[in-house]
C-alpha positions in Angstrom: -8.4 -12.8 1.5 -6.1 -14.5 0.0 -7.0 -13.6 -4.0 -6.8 -9.9 -2.5 -3.2 -10.5 -1.9 -3.0 -12.1 -4.7 -4.0 -9.3 -6.8 -2.0 -6.5 -4.6 1.1 -8.3 -5.5 0.0 -9.1 -9.5 1.8 -6.2 -10.6 5.1 -7.2 -8.7 6.3 -9.1 -12.0 5.5 -5.2 -13.9 7.6 -3.5 -11.6 10.5 -5.4 -11.9 10.4 -5.0 -15.6 10.3 -0.9 -15.2 13.3 -1.0 -12.4 15.2 -3.1 -15.0 14.4 -0.4 -18.3 14.2 2.5 -15.8 11.3 3.6 -17.5 7.6 3.2 -17.0 7.4 3.0 -20.8 3.4 2.3 -22.3 2.5 1.3 -18.9 -0.4 3.7 -17.2 0.1 4.6 -13.5 -3.6 5.2 -13.2 -4.9 1.5 -11.7 -2.3 1.5 -8.8 -3.4 5.3 -7.8 -7.4 4.0 -8.3 -6.5 0.7 -5.9 -4.3 2.5 -3.8 -7.0 5.1 -2.2 -9.9 2.8 -3.1 -7.3 0.7 -0.4 -7.1 3.8 1.6 -11.4 4.5 1.7 -11.9 0.4 2.6 -9.5 1.4 5.8 -12.3 3.7 6.4 -14.4 1.7 5.9 -13.4 -1.4 7.9 -12.6 1.0 11.0 -14.7 0.5 14.1 -16.2 4.0 14.0 -17.7 3.3 10.4 -18.8 -0.6 10.0 -16.9 -2.4 14.1 -15.8 -6.1 13.3 -13.9 -5.9 9.9 -10.9 -7.1 10.6 -10.1 -9.0 7.4 -11.4 -5.6 5.7 -8.7 -3.7 7.1 -6.1 -6.1 7.7 -6.6 -6.6 3.3 -6.8 -3.1 2.4 -4.0 -2.9 5.1 -1.5 -5.1 2.9 -3.1 -3.4 0.0 -2.1 -0.2 0.5 1.6 -1.0 1.6 1.6 -2.4 -1.9 0.1 0.0 -3.9 2.1 3.1 -2.3 5.4 1.0 -3.1 4.0 0.6 -6.6 3.0 4.5 -6.8 6.7 5.5 -5.3 8.1 3.5 -7.6 6.0 4.5 -10.7 7.0 8.0 -10.0 10.5 7.5 -10.0 10.9 6.3 -13.4 7.7 7.9 -15.1 7.7 11.0 -17.7 7.5 14.1 -16.2 4.2 14.6 -17.5 3.1 11.4 -16.6 4.5 12.2 -13.0 2.5 15.6 -13.3 -0.8 13.7 -14.3 -0.5 11.1 -11.7 0.6 13.8 -8.4 -2.3 15.4 -9.5 -5.1 12.8 -9.4 -3.4 12.0 -6.1 -4.0 15.1 -5.1 -7.6 15.0 -5.9 -8.2 12.0 -4.7 -6.3 12.5 -1.1 -8.9 16.2 -0.7 -11.9 13.3 -1.5 -10.9 11.2 1.0 -9.9 13.6 3.7 -13.1 15.7 3.6 -15.4 12.2 3.6 -13.2 11.4 6.7 -14.4 15.0 8.2 -18.0 14.5 6.7 -18.2 11.0 8.6 -16.6 12.8 12.2 -18.3 16.1 11.7 -21.9 15.7 10.2 -23.1 11.8 10.1 -23.6 10.4 13.2 -25.4 7.0 12.5 -22.7 3.6 11.8 -25.3 2.9 8.9 -25.2 7.0 7.6 -21.7 6.7 8.0 -21.6 3.1 6.1 -24.0 4.1 3.3 -21.5 7.6 3.0 -18.3 5.8 2.8 -19.4 3.1 1.1 -20.7 4.9 -1.5 -17.4 6.0 -2.4 -15.9 2.4 -1.6 -18.2 1.2 -4.6 -17.1 4.0 -6.8 -13.1 3.3 -6.3 -13.9 -0.4 -6.8 -15.3 0.4 -10.0 -12.4 2.3 -11.2 -9.5 -0.1 -9.6 -11.7 -3.0 -11.6 -12.1 -1.4 -14.4 -8.5 0.2 -14.4 -6.6 -2.1 -16.5 -8.6 -1.3 -19.5 -7.4 2.5 -19.8 -4.7 1.0 -21.8 -6.8 -1.1 -24.3 -6.2 2.0 -26.9 -3.1 0.9 -27.0 -3.8 -2.8 -26.7 -6.4 -2.3 -29.6 -3.2 -0.4 -31.7 -0.4 -2.5 -31.0 -2.5 -6.1 -31.4 -0.6 -6.3 -27.9 -1.4 -7.2 -24.7 2.2 -6.5 -23.2 1.3 -3.2 -21.0 -1.5 -5.1 -20.2 -0.7 -8.3 -17.7 -2.4 -11.4 -17.5 -1.9 -11.8 -13.9 -3.1 -8.3 -12.8 -6.7 -9.2 -15.0 -7.0 -12.7 -13.6 -6.5 -11.7 -10.3 -8.9 -8.8 -10.5 -11.7 -11.8 -11.7 -11.0 -13.9 -9.5 -10.8 -11.3 -6.2 -14.1 -9.7 -7.3 -15.5 -13.2 -7.0 -14.7 -13.8 -3.5 -15.1 -10.6 -2.6 -19.3 -10.5 -3.8 -19.6 -14.0 -2.0 -18.7 -12.7 1.4 -20.7 -9.8 0.8 -23.8 -12.2 0.9 -22.4 -13.9 3.4 -22.1 -10.8 5.4 -25.2 -9.4 4.0 -23.3 -6.1 3.2 -24.0 -4.2 -0.3 -21.4 -2.5 -0.4 -18.7 -5.0 -0.2 -20.0 -6.6 -3.3 
């Protein structure tokens, strides 16, 4: 899905700025953590064990996972100690949630429909967080009256990506993908 790859690549200009400044400034790491774990859960959802024949989910979210992992590591390299601690704690919590869902999916849930319900619910929750996460900087935008820390490309590709996946969910008849 081209819009997904464009969405996953849209933070590159932001990370180029972070690299040049050697500082994350007022940029938040929260959107990258949300997107990383959204991709991780969608990778689980797209496995033959949960949702057979979901190659597009696997390739798209595999690409996203790799890019978001790069962004998160880059962010942690240049973040303040306070932001590093917060982001590491969030990453640990999300990793534990992912591990719990994987174990539950393997040991406790036996039908594809039940696995899709369990994993799909987490996928939808994290997708909402992913699409809403750029808004975490909204107070800074209002305070400074500047969209400097709310990159336009991320917002644009969030919208386009949501529209494309919603259309695909209708064609694929999969409510979780919407």
